[in-house]
C-alpha positions as semicolon CSV with decimal commas, in nm:
position;residue;x (nm);y (nm);z (nm)
1;M;-3,140;2,829;-3,225
2;P;-3,479;2,816;-3,479
3;N;-3,745;2,595;-3,338
4;L;-3,789;2,346;-3,594
5;D;-4,122;2,242;-3,517
6;A;-4,291;2,630;-3,567
7;P;-4,399;2,498;-3,957
8;E;-4,516;2,172;-3,885
9;Q;-4,748;2,332;-3,549
10;L;-4,848;2,570;-3,829
11;L;-4,961;2,282;-4,088
12;R;-5,141;2,102;-3,779
13;D;-5,344;2,448;-3,713
14;N;-5,415;2,510;-4,040
15;E;-5,554;2,138;-4,102
16;L;-5,760;2,204;-3,757
17;N;-5,924;2,485;-3,858
18;F;-5,996;2,337;-4,230
19;V;-6,167;2,040;-4,070
20;Q;-6,318;2,230;-3,819
21;A;-6,519;2,459;-4,064
22;Y;-6,751;2,205;-4,158
23;R;-6,839;2,169;-3,834
24;T;-6,875;2,473;-3,657
25;V;-7,228;2,675;-3,674
26;Q;-7,251;2,995;-3,815
27;G;-7,561;3,216;-3,916
28;P;-7,862;3,350;-3,725
29;F;-8,008;3,125;-3,437
30;K;-8,348;3,126;-3,612
31;Y;-8,165;2,928;-3,908
32;M;-7,966;2,681;-3,668
33;S;-8,097;2,297;-3,639
34;Q;-8,113;2,140;-3,348
35;E;-7,781;1,934;-3,415
36;D;-7,628;2,251;-3,413
37;R;-7,788;2,416;-3,121
38;N;-7,653;2,106;-2,938
39;I;-7,310;2,147;-3,099
40;V;-7,299;2,484;-2,946
41;H;-7,422;2,392;-2,621
42;T;-7,190;2,128;-2,594
43;E;-6,917;2,335;-2,624
44;I;-7,059;2,626;-2,350
45;D;-7,071;2,344;-2,122
46;R;-6,732;2,254;-2,157
47;R;-6,602;2,643;-2,132
48;M;-6,828;2,724;-1,830
49;S;-6,731;2,425;-1,614
50;E;-6,353;2,498;-1,687
51;L;-6,405;2,891;-1,587
52;E;-6,599;2,778;-1,292
53;A;-6,327;2,496;-1,193
54;T;-6,093;2,814;-1,199
55;G;-6,233;2,952;-0,851
56;L;-6,275;3,307;-0,988
57;S;-6,562;3,526;-0,961
58;R;-6,682;3,722;-1,286
59;V;-6,548;4,022;-1,166
60;E;-6,154;3,855;-1,115
61;I;-6,203;3,731;-1,492
62;L;-6,311;4,070;-1,621
63;L;-6,176;4,358;-1,435
64;E;-5,896;4,166;-1,294
65;E;-5,955;4,287;-0,920
66;A;-5,829;4,013;-0,703
67;G;-6,056;3,905;-0,412
68;K;-6,349;4,081;-0,547
69;G;-6,705;3,914;-0,623
70;V;-6,864;3,636;-0,583
71;Q;-6,756;3,246;-0,727
72;L;-6,907;3,149;-1,035
73;K;-6,992;2,804;-0,857
74;D;-7,236;3,072;-0,619
75;D;-7,319;3,316;-0,824
76;P;-7,697;3,255;-0,904
77;F;-7,710;3,442;-1,245
78;W;-7,407;3,226;-1,375
79;Q;-7,567;2,895;-1,272
80;L;-7,883;2,959;-1,398
81;I;-7,736;2,999;-1,760
82;R;-7,505;2,732;-1,706
83;N;-7,779;2,464;-1,605
84;S;-8,023;2,590;-1,849
85;K;-8,034;2,540;-2,269
86;V;-8,385;2,688;-2,295
87;V;-8,238;3,009;-2,072
88;R;-7,947;3,019;-2,315
89;E;-8,136;3,008;-2,618
90;M;-8,351;3,270;-2,532
91;M;-8,102;3,489;-2,435
92;I;-7,995;3,541;-2,802
93;A;-8,236;3,729;-3,065
94;P;-8,326;3,567;-3,356
95;G;-8,095;3,724;-3,591
96;A;-7,786;3,699;-3,398
97;E;-7,583;3,431;-3,405
98;F;-7,593;3,175;-3,134
99;T;-7,232;3,075;-3,016
100;A;-7,027;3,004;-2,709
101;D;-6,852;3,284;-2,722
102;R;-7,127;3,521;-2,730
103;I;-7,311;3,325;-2,454
104;I;-6,983;3,270;-2,194
105;E;-6,993;3,720;-2,263
106;L;-7,359;3,719;-2,145
107;A;-7,310;3,534;-1,860
108;L;-7,008;3,696;-1,745
109;R;-7,123;4,051;-1,802
110;Q;-7,465;3,987;-1,686
111;D;-7,593;4,235;-1,951
112;V;-7,922;4,108;-2,056
113;G;-8,064;4,422;-2,173
114;P;-8,183;4,779;-2,038
115;D;-8,374;4,790;-1,742
116;R;-8,716;4,895;-1,864
117;S;-8,883;4,974;-1,510
118;I;-8,600;5,268;-1,510
119;M;-8,764;5,408;-1,818
120;M;-9,143;5,402;-1,707
121;G;-9,230;5,723;-1,594
122;K;-9,329;5,771;-1,258
123;Q;-9,676;5,726;-1,136
124;K;-9,928;5,820;-0,892
125;Y;-10,094;5,636;-0,668
126;K;-10,423;5,675;-0,504
127;Y;-10,477;5,521;-0,217
128;A;-10,768;5,456;-0,005
129;D;-10,643;5,682;0,260
130;S;-10,625;6,031;0,136
131;S;-10,412;6,115;0,365
132;V;-10,119;5,903;0,178
133;S;-10,045;6,066;-0,162
């Protein structure tokens, strides 16, 4: 039996996308107004709360390995991003798009760039005691 609600649902989805197109924020972070940033922060807050309420860890979400990792409510990196709008904005490069998807992806993957300490060459330290080298 055919689903008679399918065409009506498609029309509703299309209308919803058309109406929300004016409210969605697009473009580089450096050109966004504070009002646009607040819209993105509201979306981030809502979605992070939903993910935290599942009781899953980031390992369970990303890798689908049950029972591994720390729950999001106890993950310090996740909580830092969830509770600080300044941190969220600092994570995004000026030319990049500031979206809820991007921030949540960074929070889950905890991928904030290369570790610069690894790139530093080995240094020899001179101590006062010459026996230690």
